[in-house]
N, C-alpha and C positions, 0 to 999 in steps of 0.2 A: 144295835151289835147282835151279839148274841147269848141268851142266858142261859139258856140248853150245856149239860151237858154227863158225859157216861161216868161212872165207876163202876171198873171189872172186878173181878172176883166175888160177885157177891151169890151166895147163894142160896137162898129163900130170900122171900118174904119178910120175916122180919129180919134182918139183916137192912130193908128198907129202914125199916121205924129207926133200928137205931145211926143208921145213917145222916135220919135228915133230923135227930137228936144232933146230933153232933155237927149235923152241918148250920143251924139256923143258928147256930153260936158266931156263924157271922152273917147271917141276915136270915131272909123270909125265906124259908121253903115250896113255892107254890106251887108247887105234886113234884112225884115222883110216882116211878112204877118198875118192875122188875122186867124183864124182855124173855119172852116164856120160849122155850126149842117148841119147833110149826108143828111137831106133831103129836106135840104130847102136851105137859102140862109141869112139869118137869122148868127148872129157873134155865137161860139160857150162860147164864154167868157175870151178866152183867145189866146194870141198873140204870134210867137215866132220871137225870133231878133241871128242873125247872125252880132259879133265880127269884126275887123279883128282879135283878135287875141284872146290865153284862157286871157290871162292877163285883156285884158278889157272887159275881159266878165266878170270875177271874178271881178273885180274892181270896174262894172257896178249895180253886184251883191250887193257889199257889202254898195259902200253906196244910193244905191235908195231902194233895199227893206228896207219893210216898212214904206219908205216917206209914205205923202199927190203926191195925185196927181189928176187932175183930176177930181175931188172930193171927193176922196174916199184914202185910205191906196192899197199901190203895193206893193206885192206880188210876189217875183223874184223867180225864181228856176235854179237850172242850168240844163241843157241835159244830162242823163243818161243812154249813149251805150253801149248797150249788153254783145256785148263783140268788143273786139276792132277790127277796119280796120273795122267795117260793113257800111253798110251803110245808115246813115241817116234816118229815114222813113220819116220824118220832110216833106217829097220834096223837101227839096233846095237841089240843089247837090251837088258832093264831096263826100267823105270819110271824116266819123270820124272818130280824132286822135289821 
């Protein structure tokens, strides 16, 4: 299934590094990136994380959703692909299983 999840309330790229360290307590973070506003270089307020396995992504969401980090409450949501086998529109390489 899906190893991708979103984290809301991310203000800047350094927040991603701190969250990657936190999420690595659950498993291997394969990649992460900060979404940018289309017309600027400012963060759009959320990041995309890819864990090594679907189970690690689910465990991360279960463990950290609603907890305090970076001075605010984290909101983690699973990526829901539109159809099976579709290439992820997140800009990350690979297909969504």
